[in-house]
C-alpha positions as CSV (number, residue, x, y, z in Angstrom):
1,M,-51.0,-2.8,-60.8
2,I,-48.7,0.2,-60.2
3,E,-51.3,1.7,-57.9
4,I,-51.0,-1.4,-55.6
5,I,-47.2,-1.1,-55.6
6,I,-47.4,2.6,-54.7
7,S,-49.9,1.9,-52.0
8,I,-47.8,-0.9,-50.5
9,I,-44.7,1.5,-50.5
10,L,-46.7,4.2,-48.8
11,I,-48.1,1.9,-46.2
12,L,-44.7,0.5,-45.4
13,G,-43.4,4.1,-45.1
14,T,-46.2,4.9,-42.7
15,F,-45.5,1.8,-40.7
16,F,-41.8,2.7,-40.3
17,I,-42.7,6.3,-39.2
18,I,-45.2,5.0,-36.7
19,S,-42.8,2.5,-35.3
20,S,-40.1,5.2,-35.1
21,S,-42.5,7.4,-33.1
22,I,-43.3,4.6,-30.8
23,G,-39.6,3.9,-30.4
24,I,-38.9,7.5,-29.5
25,I,-41.5,7.3,-26.8
26,R,-40.8,3.9,-25.4
27,F,-37.0,3.5,-25.5
28,P,-35.2,4.1,-22.3
29,D,-32.2,6.3,-23.1
30,V,-30.9,8.9,-25.6
31,Y,-28.9,6.5,-27.7
32,T,-31.7,4.0,-28.4
33,R,-34.1,6.9,-29.0
34,L,-31.7,8.4,-31.5
35,H,-31.4,5.0,-33.2
36,A,-35.2,4.9,-33.6
37,A,-35.4,8.5,-34.8
38,S,-32.6,8.2,-37.3
39,K,-32.9,4.7,-38.8
40,A,-36.6,3.9,-38.9
41,S,-37.9,7.4,-39.7
42,T,-35.3,7.8,-42.4
43,L,-36.5,4.6,-44.0
44,G,-40.2,5.6,-43.6
45,V,-39.8,9.1,-45.0
46,S,-37.7,7.7,-47.9
47,L,-40.4,5.2,-48.7
48,I,-43.1,7.8,-48.7
49,L,-41.0,10.0,-51.0
50,I,-40.3,7.1,-53.3
51,G,-44.1,6.4,-53.4
52,A,-44.7,10.0,-54.3
53,F,-42.0,9.9,-57.0
54,L,-43.6,6.8,-58.5
55,F,-47.0,8.3,-58.3
56,M,-45.9,11.4,-60.1
57,L,-44.0,9.3,-62.7
58,Y,-46.7,6.9,-63.6
59,E,-49.9,8.9,-63.1
60,H,-48.7,12.3,-64.3
61,D,-45.6,11.5,-66.4
62,I,-43.5,13.9,-64.4
63,V,-40.0,13.1,-63.3
64,S,-39.6,15.1,-60.1
65,G,-36.0,16.0,-59.5
66,K,-37.0,17.6,-56.2
67,L,-38.2,14.3,-54.8
68,L,-35.1,12.5,-56.0
69,L,-32.9,15.2,-54.3
70,G,-35.0,15.0,-51.2
71,I,-34.5,11.2,-51.0
72,F,-30.8,11.5,-51.7
73,F,-30.2,14.2,-49.0
74,L,-32.4,12.5,-46.5
75,L,-30.5,9.2,-46.9
76,L,-27.2,11.1,-46.7
77,T,-27.8,13.4,-43.8
78,A,-30.2,11.8,-41.3
79,P,-28.0,8.8,-40.2
80,V,-25.0,11.0,-40.1
81,S,-26.7,13.6,-37.9
82,G,-28.1,10.9,-35.6
83,H,-24.6,9.5,-35.2
84,M,-23.1,12.9,-34.5
85,I,-25.8,13.7,-31.9
86,S,-25.2,10.4,-30.1
87,R,-21.5,11.0,-30.2
88,A,-21.8,14.4,-28.7
89,A,-24.1,13.0,-26.0
90,Y,-21.6,10.3,-25.2
91,K,-18.7,12.8,-25.0
92,S,-20.7,15.2,-22.8
93,G,-21.3,12.4,-20.3
94,V,-24.9,11.3,-20.9
95,K,-25.2,7.9,-19.2
96,L,-26.1,4.7,-21.0
97,W,-29.2,2.8,-19.9
98,D,-28.6,0.5,-17.0
99,G,-29.6,-2.5,-19.1
100,S,-26.9,-1.8,-21.7
101,I,-24.7,-4.8,-22.2
102,Q,-21.7,-3.3,-24.0
103,D,-20.0,0.0,-24.2
104,D,-17.4,-0.2,-27.0
105,L,-16.2,3.4,-26.5
106,E,-15.3,2.9,-22.8
107,E,-12.1,1.1,-23.6
108,V,-11.1,3.8,-26.1
109,K,-11.9,6.5,-23.6
110,K,-9.7,4.8,-20.9
111,K,-6.8,4.5,-23.4
112,I,-7.0,8.2,-24.2
113,E,-7.2,9.2,-20.5
114,N,-4.1,7.1,-19.6
């Protein structure tokens, strides 16, 4: 039974990584590409690490602290780095996609300039 659960977790992780890769290729601008790269790939890699942790735990009776630390630091750093990269891109003047509906930071930017 645990083999089926581990397999499902690994397949879900692979699905999210593949969808993240497709999103990086297909999305139109830096901001949506960063969203795909930071959110979906973080979830995908985390699921694969969780599957590896469960495999080591149930098949070999080993509690891998390295896998737990990897999951923790990945969940902590990847979304923050994606946010900071997109913020730096916005501040340096990288344009939004023409089909973007809303720019929440534009009003804040106008208030600061005035």
